[in-house]
C-alpha positions as CSV (number, residue, x, y, z in Angstrom):
1,X,-64.0,4.1,69.0
2,X,-63.4,6.9,66.6
3,X,-61.1,9.7,67.6
4,X,-62.6,13.0,68.8
5,X,-62.3,16.5,67.5
6,X,-61.5,19.6,69.6
7,X,-64.9,21.0,68.7
8,X,-66.7,17.9,70.0
9,X,-64.7,17.8,73.2
10,X,-65.2,21.5,73.9
11,X,-69.0,21.1,73.3
12,X,-69.1,18.2,75.7
13,X,-67.1,20.0,78.4
14,X,-69.2,23.2,78.0
15,X,-72.3,21.0,78.5
16,X,-70.8,19.8,81.8
17,X,-70.3,16.2,80.9
18,X,-68.1,14.2,83.4
19,X,-65.3,13.0,81.1
20,X,-62.2,11.0,81.8
21,X,-59.5,13.0,80.0
22,X,-55.8,12.1,80.2
23,X,-53.0,14.4,79.1
24,X,-49.9,12.4,78.0
25,X,-47.6,15.4,77.7
26,X,-44.7,16.3,80.0
27,X,-45.3,18.2,83.2
28,X,-43.7,21.4,81.8
29,X,-46.1,21.3,78.9
30,X,-49.0,20.7,81.2
31,X,-47.9,23.6,83.4
32,X,-47.8,26.0,80.4
33,X,-51.4,25.2,79.3
34,X,-53.9,22.5,80.2
35,X,-57.6,21.9,80.1
36,X,-57.8,20.1,83.5
37,X,-57.1,16.6,82.4
38,X,-55.3,14.0,84.5
39,X,-51.5,14.1,83.7
40,X,-49.9,10.8,82.9
41,X,-46.8,11.5,80.7
42,X,-46.4,9.0,77.8
43,X,-43.0,7.9,79.1
44,X,-44.6,6.4,82.2
45,X,-48.0,5.7,80.7
46,X,-47.8,1.9,80.6
47,X,-46.9,1.9,84.3
48,X,-50.2,3.6,85.2
49,X,-52.6,1.3,83.3
50,X,-53.3,-0.7,86.4
51,X,-54.7,2.5,88.0
52,X,-57.1,2.8,85.1
53,X,-58.3,-0.9,85.2
54,X,-61.8,0.1,86.4
55,X,-62.2,2.2,83.3
56,X,-61.5,-0.5,80.7
57,X,-64.9,-0.2,79.1
58,X,-65.3,3.6,79.7
59,X,-64.6,6.3,77.1
60,X,-61.2,7.7,77.9
61,X,-60.1,10.8,75.9
62,X,-56.3,11.1,75.4
63,X,-54.5,14.2,74.4
64,X,-51.0,15.7,73.9
65,X,-49.5,18.6,72.0
66,X,-50.4,17.5,68.5
67,X,-52.1,14.1,68.7
68,X,-49.1,11.9,68.0
69,X,-48.2,10.9,71.6
70,X,-51.9,10.5,72.5
71,X,-52.3,8.2,69.4
72,X,-49.5,6.1,70.8
73,X,-51.2,6.0,74.2
74,X,-54.4,4.9,72.5
75,X,-52.7,2.1,70.8
76,X,-51.1,1.0,74.1
77,X,-54.6,1.0,75.8
78,X,-56.2,-1.0,72.9
79,X,-53.4,-3.6,73.2
80,X,-54.2,-3.9,76.9
81,X,-57.9,-4.5,76.4
82,X,-59.3,-1.0,76.8
83,X,-62.3,-0.7,74.6
84,X,-63.0,3.0,74.3
85,X,-59.9,5.1,74.2
86,X,-60.2,8.2,71.9
87,X,-57.4,10.4,70.6
88,X,-58.0,14.2,70.5
89,X,-57.2,15.1,66.9
90,X,-54.8,18.0,66.7
91,X,-54.2,18.1,70.4
92,X,-53.5,21.2,72.4
93,X,-52.2,23.0,69.3
94,X,-55.5,22.7,67.6
95,X,-57.4,23.5,70.9
96,X,-55.4,26.7,71.4
97,X,-55.7,27.7,67.7
98,X,-59.5,27.3,67.8
99,X,-60.4,28.5,71.3
100,X,-57.6,30.5,72.8
101,X,-56.1,32.6,70.0
102,X,-59.3,33.6,68.5
């Protein structure tokens, strides 16, 4: 699947869609600002893939600070047979720039 923009994700969240969103940042980053995603830091991400087994064919949106760690998480998921992981382009930096700062 193609990656997702912050605009598309915000529109879907505002519409009340039930989405599986995973934040792969560190706990301190999550504590500073988050959009309510499930926190699974990239450093332990591979250890938690078994917990996500039921979602192998479900859209899973991954995000981090800028999009680099979530891109890595997406690649890990694809290598393990997940079919619909999507990276949030620009991550929380882009989100905050578009929707928090102004």
